C-alpha positions as semicolon CSV with decimal commas, in nm:
position;residue;x (nm);y (nm);z (nm)
1;M;-0,011;-0,005;-0,032
2;V;0,118;0,330;-0,097
3;E;0,176;0,572;0,190
4;F;0,192;0,954;0,166
5;S;0,390;1,170;0,375
6;G;0,229;1,474;0,552
7;G;0,376;1,707;0,335
8;E;0,238;1,554;0,018
9;I;-0,121;1,492;0,148
10;Q;-0,121;1,857;0,255
11;L;-0,005;1,983;-0,105
12;G;-0,239;1,740;-0,273
13;Y;-0,538;1,888;-0,073
14;L;-0,396;2,237;-0,157
15;L;-0,355;2,126;-0,525
16;V;-0,713;1,981;-0,580
17;F;-0,902;2,261;-0,355
18;G;-0,708;2,511;-0,547
19;C;-0,791;2,409;-0,887
20;S;-1,161;2,334;-0,751
21;A;-1,184;2,708;-0,676
22;I;-1,006;2,817;-1,032
23;L;-1,266;2,575;-1,229
24;C;-1,564;2,732;-1,036
25;F;-1,475;3,081;-1,110
26;V;-1,356;3,001;-1,455
27;S;-1,702;2,841;-1,530
28;V;-1,856;3,161;-1,397
29;R;-1,776;3,318;-1,741
30;R;-1,936;3,067;-1,953
31;L;-2,297;3,095;-1,761
32;R;-2,364;3,406;-2,034
33;Y;-2,426;3,147;-2,301
34;I;-2,726;2,994;-2,068
35;E;-3,022;3,158;-2,214
36;H;-3,259;3,117;-1,904
37;D;-3,231;3,367;-1,673
38;A;-3,302;3,183;-1,358
39;T;-3,105;2,909;-1,405
40;R;-2,814;3,113;-1,522
41;R;-2,837;3,319;-1,183
42;G;-2,852;3,011;-0,970
43;L;-2,548;2,842;-1,110
44;F;-2,379;3,201;-1,082
45;W;-2,438;3,202;-0,705
46;L;-2,346;2,836;-0,653
47;L;-2,042;2,849;-0,851
48;V;-1,930;3,164;-0,661
49;T;-2,008;2,997;-0,284
50;S;-1,870;2,676;-0,409
51;G;-1,554;2,848;-0,531
52;G;-1,555;3,069;-0,201
53;W;-1,583;2,732;0,019
54;S;-1,275;2,575;-0,199
55;L;-1,065;2,887;-0,115
56;A;-1,161;2,878;0,273
57;H;-1,027;2,492;0,236
58;V;-0,714;2,643;0,082
59;G;-0,644;2,899;0,360
60;Y;-0,740;2,695;0,626
61;L;-0,496;2,402;0,526
62;A;-0,207;2,667;0,393
63;T;-0,176;2,868;0,697
64;S;0,015;2,796;1,022
65;S;-0,190;3,009;1,238
66;P;-0,409;2,838;1,454
67;R;-0,654;3,155;1,463
68;L;-0,650;3,207;1,089
69;Q;-0,730;2,873;1,068
70;Y;-1,023;2,859;1,296
71;A;-1,157;3,195;1,106
72;L;-1,119;3,035;0,784
73;Y;-1,269;2,723;0,871
74;V;-1,570;2,911;1,001
75;S;-1,590;3,099;0,701
76;G;-1,598;2,757;0,473
77;L;-1,858;2,616;0,698
78;I;-2,092;2,946;0,639
79;L;-1,988;2,932;0,245
80;G;-2,055;2,535;0,244
81;F;-2,426;2,579;0,366
82;A;-2,500;2,884;0,152
83;T;-2,445;2,671;-0,133
84;V;-2,770;2,492;-0,068
85;G;-2,966;2,756;-0,161
86;P;-2,825;2,867;-0,485
87;W;-2,837;2,450;-0,547
88;L;-3,205;2,424;-0,485
89;Y;-3,249;2,777;-0,682
90;F;-3,079;2,630;-0,964
91;C;-3,271;2,281;-0,967
92;S;-3,610;2,478;-0,928
93;A;-3,551;2,691;-1,224
94;Y;-3,409;2,431;-1,445
95;T;-3,680;2,228;-1,385
96;G;-3,940;2,453;-1,468
97;R;-4,088;2,482;-1,099
98;S;-4,131;2,818;-0,932
99;L;-4,022;2,752;-0,585
100;H;-3,740;2,959;-0,609
101;A;-3,965;3,277;-0,715
102;N;-4,184;3,177;-0,405
103;R;-4,124;3,488;-0,172
104;T;-4,225;3,239;0,123
105;V;-4,004;2,994;0,059
106;Q;-3,723;3,271;-0,022
107;G;-3,778;3,437;0,335
108;I;-3,759;3,058;0,505
109;A;-3,443;2,987;0,342
110;V;-3,288;3,314;0,440
111;G;-3,430;3,266;0,801
112;V;-3,261;2,916;0,819
113;F;-2,940;3,036;0,658
114;L;-2,923;3,295;0,936
115;T;-2,972;3,087;1,212
116;V;-2,752;2,802;1,098
117;A;-2,489;3,078;1,049
118;A;-2,515;3,230;1,361
119;V;-2,464;2,889;1,526
120;K;-2,142;2,843;1,338
121;V;-2,016;3,191;1,453
122;T;-2,103;3,160;1,782
123;N;-1,947;2,819;1,828
124;P;-1,661;2,956;2,026
125;L;-1,962;3,016;2,326
126;H;-2,101;2,707;2,335
127;D;-1,875;2,448;2,141
128;R;-2,182;2,269;2,012
129;Y;-2,098;2,276;1,660
130;F;-1,728;2,156;1,669
131;T;-1,432;2,177;1,909
132;T;-1,021;2,203;1,795
133;E;-0,698;2,028;1,863
134;L;-0,365;2,150;1,734
135;T;-0,218;1,776;1,551
136;A;0,082;1,723;1,365
137;T;-0,089;1,404;1,215
138;P;-0,023;1,395;0,867
139;F;0,088;1,762;0,900
140;V;0,058;2,051;1,160
141;Y;-0,299;2,167;1,132
142;L;-0,596;2,257;1,345
143;Q;-0,785;1,929;1,363
144;I;-1,141;1,964;1,377
145;H;-1,370;1,760;1,601
146;H;-1,752;1,750;1,508
147;Q;-2,013;1,785;1,779
148;P;-2,396;1,698;1,758
149;L;-2,497;2,031;1,611
150;H;-2,277;1,976;1,289
151;W;-2,464;1,674;1,243
152;I;-2,757;1,789;1,244
153;V;-2,711;2,055;1,000
154;M;-2,507;1,841;0,772
155;A;-2,799;1,587;0,777
156;L;-3,023;1,903;0,697
157;A;-2,774;2,003;0,419
158;Y;-2,776;1,696;0,240
159;A;-3,125;1,627;0,279
160;L;-3,210;1,981;0,083
161;A;-2,930;1,864;-0,206
162;F;-3,134;1,537;-0,224
163;V;-3,446;1,716;-0,316
164;G;-3,251;1,904;-0,593
165;I;-3,107;1,590;-0,701
166;F;-3,457;1,427;-0,725
167;M;-3,588;1,740;-0,917
168;L;-3,321;1,717;-1,168
169;F;-3,365;1,350;-1,226
170;E;-3,712;1,349;-1,233
171;L;-3,687;1,596;-1,529
172;F;-3,432;1,362;-1,687
173;V;-3,676;1,079;-1,679
174;R;-3,960;1,266;-1,820
175;V;-3,754;1,426;-2,109
176;S;-3,731;1,229;-2,453
177;S;-3,343;1,410;-2,492
178;D;-3,058;1,166;-2,388
179;S;-3,002;1,297;-2,050
180;R;-2,748;1,043;-1,952
181;P;-2,456;1,253;-1,969
182;L;-2,645;1,538;-1,744
183;A;-2,745;1,242;-1,486
184;V;-2,374;1,146;-1,450
185;L;-2,255;1,489;-1,394
186;V;-2,549;1,525;-1,106
187;A;-2,426;1,182;-0,983
188;L;-2,082;1,323;-0,952
189;T;-2,177;1,603;-0,718
190;G;-2,271;1,323;-0,447
191;V;-1,927;1,121;-0,483
192;P;-1,757;1,337;-0,235
193;V;-2,001;1,211;0,031
194;I;-1,762;0,910;0,004
195;F;-1,445;1,094;0,069
196;D;-1,592;1,273;0,369
197;A;-1,710;0,920;0,524
198;L;-1,344;0,790;0,462
199;G;-1,204;1,096;0,619
200;V;-1,374;1,055;0,942
201;V;-1,261;0,697;1,009
202;S;-0,922;0,669;0,815
203;M;-0,624;0,846;0,680
204;P;-0,484;0,968;0,437
205;L;-0,840;1,178;0,385
206;L;-0,895;1,431;0,643
207;D;-1,223;1,490;0,796
208;I;-1,322;1,797;0,592
209;T;-1,591;1,826;0,365
210;H;-1,514;1,748;0,006
211;S;-1,836;1,861;-0,145
212;P;-1,673;2,182;-0,349
213;L;-1,499;1,910;-0,562
214;G;-1,800;1,755;-0,676
215;V;-1,991;2,095;-0,755
216;A;-1,668;2,177;-0,932
217;A;-1,699;1,876;-1,165
218;F;-2,045;1,948;-1,232
219;A;-1,949;2,283;-1,364
220;V;-1,693;2,177;-1,611
221;G;-1,918;1,935;-1,735
222;V;-2,216;2,173;-1,774
223;C;-1,999;2,459;-1,880
224;F;-1,749;2,300;-2,108
225;V;-1,863;1,982;-2,228
226;Y;-2,239;1,929;-2,238
227;L;-2,403;2,268;-2,264
228;E;-2,576;2,210;-2,535
229;R;-2,719;1,881;-2,429
230;F;-2,763;2,091;-2,081
231;Q;-2,982;2,364;-2,293
232;L;-3,195;2,104;-2,493
233;V;-3,294;1,911;-2,167
234;R;-3,418;2,220;-1,992
235;A;-3,581;2,317;-2,339
236;T;-3,766;2,003;-2,375
237;G;-3,837;1,944;-2,025
238;E;-3,932;2,246;-1,889
239;S;-4,273;2,310;-2,051
240;D;-4,574;2,115;-1,972
241;N;-4,706;2,197;-2,346
242;P;-4,557;2,013;-2,663
243;V;-4,226;2,123;-2,756
244;V;-4,047;2,042;-3,079
245;I;-3,660;2,172;-3,139
246;L;-3,565;2,178;-3,523
247;D;-3,182;2,206;-3,627
248;D;-3,106;2,495;-3,865
249;D;-3,210;2,254;-4,151
250;D;-3,559;2,216;-4,008
251;R;-3,458;1,879;-3,919
252;L;-3,631;1,685;-3,597
253;R;-3,368;1,712;-3,313
254;E;-3,585;1,682;-2,994
255;A;-3,931;1,638;-2,901
256;N;-4,065;1,614;-2,564
257;R;-4,285;1,362;-2,437
258;R;-4,609;1,578;-2,470
259;A;-4,502;1,641;-2,836
260;R;-4,474;1,274;-2,913
261;G;-4,778;1,201;-2,764
262;L;-4,941;1,453;-2,966
263;F;-4,744;1,399;-3,290
264;P;-4,688;1,010;-3,307
265;A;-4,508;1,048;-3,645
266;L;-4,227;1,231;-3,438
267;E;-4,144;0,897;-3,263
268;G;-3,814;0,777;-3,407
269;G;-3,792;1,049;-3,632
270;V;-3,457;1,252;-3,520
271;G;-3,286;1,370;-3,774
272;E;-3,577;1,388;-4,067
273;P;-3,715;1,676;-4,209
274;F;-3,987;1,809;-4,031
275;A;-4,184;1,905;-4,324
276;E;-4,180;1,531;-4,394
277;L;-4,277;1,436;-4,049
278;L;-4,584;1,646;-4,028
279;P;-4,612;1,848;-4,331
280;G;-4,971;1,994;-4,216
281;V;-4,836;2,125;-3,918
282;A;-4,519;2,241;-4,145
283;A;-4,769;2,440;-4,350
284;T;-4,950;2,581;-4,067
285;M;-4,648;2,722;-3,906
286;E;-4,587;2,923;-4,245
287;S;-4,925;3,127;-4,201
288;P;-4,920;3,453;-4,048
289;D;-5,116;3,349;-3,731
290;P;-5,056;2,976;-3,693
291;L;-5,326;2,838;-3,499
292;L;-5,336;2,434;-3,563
293;D;-5,628;2,216;-3,501
294;I;-5,598;1,879;-3,471
295;E;-5,860;1,578;-3,360
296;V;-5,739;1,445;-2,989
297;N;-5,947;1,147;-2,874
298;G;-6,248;1,258;-3,092
299;R;-6,234;1,573;-2,973
300;T;-6,090;1,913;-3,189
301;R;-5,806;2,078;-2,989
302;Y;-5,655;2,403;-3,082
303;Y;-5,291;2,482;-3,045
304;D;-5,097;2,836;-3,100
305;I;-4,758;2,768;-3,263
306;S;-4,470;3,001;-3,155
307;S;-4,112;2,940;-3,279
308;N;-3,777;3,081;-3,120
309;P;-3,425;3,069;-3,172
310;F;-3,209;2,778;-3,009
311;S;-2,859;2,895;-2,961
312;T;-2,573;2,840;-2,723
313;D;-2,206;2,965;-2,706
314;R;-2,313;3,235;-2,974
315;T;-2,424;2,968;-3,221
316;R;-2,753;2,972;-3,341
317;L;-2,854;2,576;-3,338
318;G;-3,164;2,595;-3,478
319;R;-3,499;2,690;-3,316
320;T;-3,777;2,598;-3,055
321;I;-4,141;2,518;-3,143
322;L;-4,413;2,549;-2,856
323;F;-4,743;2,426;-2,928
324;R;-4,959;2,608;-2,676
325;D;-5,316;2,446;-2,588
326;I;-5,551;2,756;-2,621
327;T;-5,865;2,502;-2,671
328;H;-6,055;2,710;-2,432
329;R;-6,017;3,045;-2,532
330;E;-6,073;2,916;-2,936
331;Q;-6,398;2,757;-2,806
332;Y;-6,492;3,084;-2,625
333;R;-6,421;3,286;-2,942
334;Q;-6,602;3,076;-3,153
335;R;-6,900;3,100;-2,900
336;L;-6,850;3,474;-2,928
337;E;-6,847;3,462;-3,271
338;R;-7,170;3,256;-3,251
339;Q;-7,349;3,503;-3,013
340;N;-7,249;3,780;-3,238
341;D;-7,396;3,613;-3,558
342;Q;-7,747;3,545;-3,336
343;L;-7,760;3,913;-3,245
344;E;-7,754;3,978;-3,605
345;Q;-7,986;3,731;-3,670
346;F;-8,197;3,866;-3,420
347;A;-8,158;4,218;-3,548
348;S;-8,304;4,077;-3,881
349;I;-8,594;3,873;-3,748
350;V;-8,702;4,164;-3,550
351;S;-8,703;4,397;-3,839
352;H;-8,843;4,150;-4,079
353;D;-8,988;3,862;-3,970
354;L;-9,167;4,007;-3,659
355;R;-9,257;4,330;-3,856
356;N;-9,461;4,127;-4,133
357;P;-9,694;3,983;-3,875
358;L;-9,704;4,333;-3,687
359;T;-9,802;4,495;-3,972
360;V;-10,074;4,250;-4,074
361;A;-10,223;4,291;-3,700
362;K;-10,196;4,656;-3,743
363;G;-10,400;4,661;-4,065
364;R;-10,642;4,430;-3,949
365;T;-10,699;4,628;-3,653
366;E;-10,765;4,958;-3,848
367;L;-10,986;4,760;-4,093
368;A;-11,188;4,601;-3,798
369;L;-11,236;4,981;-3,643
370;E;-11,294;5,105;-3,972
371;E;-11,568;4,883;-4,063
372;D;-11,714;4,758;-3,723
373;D;-11,616;4,399;-3,834
374;T;-11,497;4,189;-3,590
375;D;-11,416;3,907;-3,843
376;H;-11,070;4,077;-3,905
377;L;-10,989;4,004;-3,522
378;D;-10,914;3,659;-3,647
379;G;-10,662;3,781;-3,839
380;V;-10,506;3,969;-3,576
381;V;-10,504;3,668;-3,291
382;E;-10,310;3,492;-3,601
383;A;-10,069;3,731;-3,669
384;H;-9,984;3,774;-3,275
385;D;-9,979;3,406;-3,258
386;R;-9,724;3,407;-3,534
387;M;-9,536;3,659;-3,342
388;E;-9,560;3,491;-2,983
389;G;-9,399;3,179;-3,169
390;L;-9,117;3,363;-3,330
391;I;-9,038;3,524;-2,975
392;D;-9,064;3,213;-2,801
393;D;-8,791;3,026;-3,028
394;I;-8,581;3,368;-3,042
395;L;-8,563;3,325;-2,660
396;T;-8,486;2,952;-2,653
397;L;-8,249;3,013;-2,928
398;A;-8,026;3,261;-2,695
399;R;-8,074;3,035;-2,394
400;K;-7,993;2,717;-2,556
401;G;-7,689;2,839;-2,728
402;T;-7,504;2,929;-2,424
403;A;-7,234;2,685;-2,286
404;I;-7,289;2,372;-2,103
405;D;-7,155;2,415;-1,718
406;E;-7,261;2,131;-1,537
407;T;-7,337;1,774;-1,674
408;K;-7,441;1,423;-1,578
409;R;-7,465;1,087;-1,689
410;V;-7,809;1,014;-1,842
411;D;-7,939;0,749;-2,036
412;L;-8,044;0,834;-2,432
413;A;-8,335;0,596;-2,448
414;V;-8,489;0,759;-2,175
415;I;-8,468;1,137;-2,259
416;A;-8,561;1,031;-2,610
417;T;-8,901;0,846;-2,457
418;Q;-8,947;1,168;-2,242
419;S;-8,902;1,389;-2,529
420;W;-9,142;1,218;-2,780
421;E;-9,441;1,189;-2,490
422;M;-9,415;1,563;-2,511
423;I;-9,506;1,609;-2,851
424;A;-9,608;1,304;-3,046
425;T;-9,922;1,266;-3,209
426;E;-10,133;0,923;-3,172
427;A;-10,073;0,818;-3,558
428;A;-9,639;0,902;-3,491
429;T;-9,439;0,621;-3,416
430;L;-9,113;0,619;-3,212
431;V;-8,857;0,333;-3,277
432;L;-8,569;0,311;-3,054
433;A;-8,292;0,112;-3,197
434;T;-8,143;0,047;-2,844
435;D;-8,319;-0,061;-2,535
436;S;-8,086;0,104;-2,327
437;G;-7,815;0,398;-2,354
438;P;-7,589;0,473;-2,465
439;I;-7,490;0,656;-2,151
440;L;-7,399;1,043;-2,217
441;E;-7,237;1,302;-2,040
442;A;-7,534;1,598;-2,107
443;D;-7,737;1,840;-1,942
444;P;-8,056;1,665;-1,931
445;E;-8,312;1,960;-1,984
446;R;-8,133;2,083;-2,306
447;L;-8,032;1,725;-2,426
448;Q;-8,437;1,680;-2,415
449;Q;-8,500;2,013;-2,591
450;L;-8,291;1,898;-2,885
451;F;-8,505;1,575;-2,903
452;E;-8,815;1,781;-2,885
453;N;-8,690;2,020;-3,181
454;L;-8,567;1,697;-3,393
455;F;-8,905;1,516;-3,337
456;R;-9,131;1,848;-3,417
457;N;-8,921;1,879;-3,734
458;A;-9,003;1,543;-3,837
459;L;-9,384;1,570;-3,749
460;E;-9,371;1,927;-3,948
461;H;-9,222;1,751;-4,277
462;G;-9,278;1,385;-4,240
463;G;-9,672;1,414;-4,157
464;H;-9,880;1,323;-3,860
465;D;-9,812;0,918;-3,886
466;V;-9,392;0,948;-3,958
467;T;-9,207;0,705;-3,782
468;V;-8,887;0,831;-3,628
469;T;-8,602;0,623;-3,513
470;V;-8,336;0,688;-3,246
471;G;-8,007;0,515;-3,220
472;E;-7,653;0,471;-3,172
473;L;-7,405;0,533;-3,450
474;A;-7,189;0,242;-3,574
475;D;-6,883;0,407;-3,665
476;A;-6,846;0,701;-3,412
477;D;-6,940;0,775;-3,047
478;G;-7,288;0,952;-3,046
479;F;-7,633;0,883;-3,163
480;Y;-7,883;0,948;-3,449
481;V;-8,260;1,081;-3,503
482;E;-8,364;0,939;-3,821
483;D;-8,770;0,990;-4,005
484;D;-8,920;0,815;-4,273
485;G;-9,071;1,116;-4,432
486;Q;-8,972;1,338;-4,728
487;G;-8,626;1,397;-4,640
488;I;-8,426;1,718;-4,725
489;P;-8,257;1,773;-5,037
490;A;-7,887;1,769;-5,088
491;E;-7,867;2,094;-5,178
492;S;-8,057;2,233;-4,882
493;Q;-7,891;2,029;-4,621
494;A;-7,631;2,285;-4,592
495;G;-7,866;2,574;-4,465
496;V;-8,095;2,389;-4,253
497;F;-7,938;2,482;-3,934
498;Q;-7,964;2,857;-4,018
499;A;-8,193;3,062;-3,817
500;G;-8,519;3,146;-4,006
501;Y;-8,467;2,868;-4,243
502;T;-8,815;2,672;-4,318
503;T;-9,014;2,514;-4,561
504;S;-9,333;2,514;-4,397
505;P;-9,563;2,803;-4,404
506;D;-9,625;2,739;-4,031
507;G;-9,293;2,685;-3,933
508;T;-9,055;2,998;-3,754
509;G;-8,732;2,823;-3,906
510;F;-8,573;2,815;-3,550
511;G;-8,635;2,452;-3,456
512;L;-8,284;2,342;-3,605
513;A;-8,076;2,624;-3,512
514;I;-8,165;2,551;-3,173
515;V;-8,077;2,201;-3,214
516;E;-7,714;2,331;-3,331
517;E;-7,671;2,568;-3,075
518;I;-7,752;2,285;-2,777
519;V;-7,491;2,021;-2,969
520;A;-7,242;2,334;-2,974
521;G;-7,292;2,386;-2,606
522;H;-7,191;2,018;-2,546
523;D;-6,883;2,070;-2,797
524;W;-7,049;1,777;-2,983
525;E;-7,117;1,795;-3,369
526;I;-7,432;1,725;-3,586
527;Q;-7,439;1,683;-3,933
528;V;-7,769;1,586;-4,157
529;T;-7,776;1,311;-4,418
530;D;-8,050;1,099;-4,611
531;G;-8,209;0,819;-4,406
532;R;-8,200;0,448;-4,461
533;D;-8,608;0,494;-4,569
534;G;-8,549;0,853;-4,788
535;G;-8,632;1,077;-4,479
536;A;-8,375;1,321;-4,283
537;R;-8,124;1,181;-4,057
538;F;-7,932;1,365;-3,820
539;E;-7,621;1,238;-3,665
540;I;-7,471;1,384;-3,346
541;T;-7,081;1,284;-3,267
542;T;-7,046;1,329;-2,905
543;G;-6,648;1,212;-2,869
544;D;-6,761;1,057;-2,529
545;D;-6,517;0,741;-2,464
């Protein structure tokens, strides 16, 4: 076994901690290439405090004055505990968390640090943190004997450091980027714990904290060797939104888990042209206001696409594509648009449809007064009935077109039967193609209103003895309502949901518009087609799982 002299051990420690300090301070200059401000800020203070800690060790081991050794050792203790805060700050910022920006957390951290620092500074008064002894083994220096408070603070520091390590490894597991080199660098920060343990029980290692060496190794790896990988992992892992990173030739470099889940074509596509992997998305990105709509689990979701340069070390490496889910905002915009359209329709109805029966009522009333003939009042009553029907339908359309706030599980067959009993004639027939179900998530009142309007439409256009069938869709989640009446001509099917559209002299033209608004309020879809017996068939796709 090789034995080292006291001078060799002392020189070795001075060289190792001296190099550690130099590497930490030199690495600070490389931090300017890290784009994320909070990550850069956390690393800066981690390197500064760790470098200062290493210098304190150098001074403690180099000087021959016991008083100066004591002061430098206490300084090292304070700087060593001070590294915990920047480490956690860095880990929180790098992994996309917000703990580092939380004022309460910051206040607690400062309070804990000041308390621990005060305990260390006042050690000469209580000797509960450490005691000292001048020794000549393996060289002349002030040997430290740790007391209970030291082990308590050490346990706290390592526990907090482990929290930061957990944040980092949780990110490494989550991202698709190859984070193994970074995982090794993080693991290196824990290796000095082994040296600490050996220093307590055996020579030639000294009983001092070796943690600055791990930080120095981490700093060199991140700032000089794996800076680009370091940036890629943060870019793909910090966001809860889908993120794709392209190189300067618009070839796929990285995609986080959410992006690969949204676009399966990205799986295994690293190095392939993005336009070939996702041609539709690539085309959308070229538009002035890129808004992507895509089917996810049978429902349409909307994503705002933004692109930002990705660079490191003053070199542009490509760009980062962020897909931000704005489905709720887009649906709200579409609802506002529909409501504005409704307002325009209402204005047209008030100015035209209501004006006609109102003019008739006014004219018949004037004739009744002039001729003293009550027969004209029958026309007045009919005109008022017409206006009442229009007003009721307008109000229904306005109410049923609002968004659905609360739903519950309802049986399609039960609601359909209840609706039929409200409006059916004795000669008309309802056929349920399913005895029970499907079970839908819906507003029962509005779903019944939907059925009533579809049934009423079938009766108005199919005759009093019409047969109406309700059943489940075979190739999608949803249901259909079909009659055996005269049907709707193909050229007219696109306009049947417009408010005011009707082919019946007695109809108001709002029934199917109400149906469409109820469907939209549930975030469903509806289309009209030809029935199997020549009548009209309305298919409602719910997208329920």
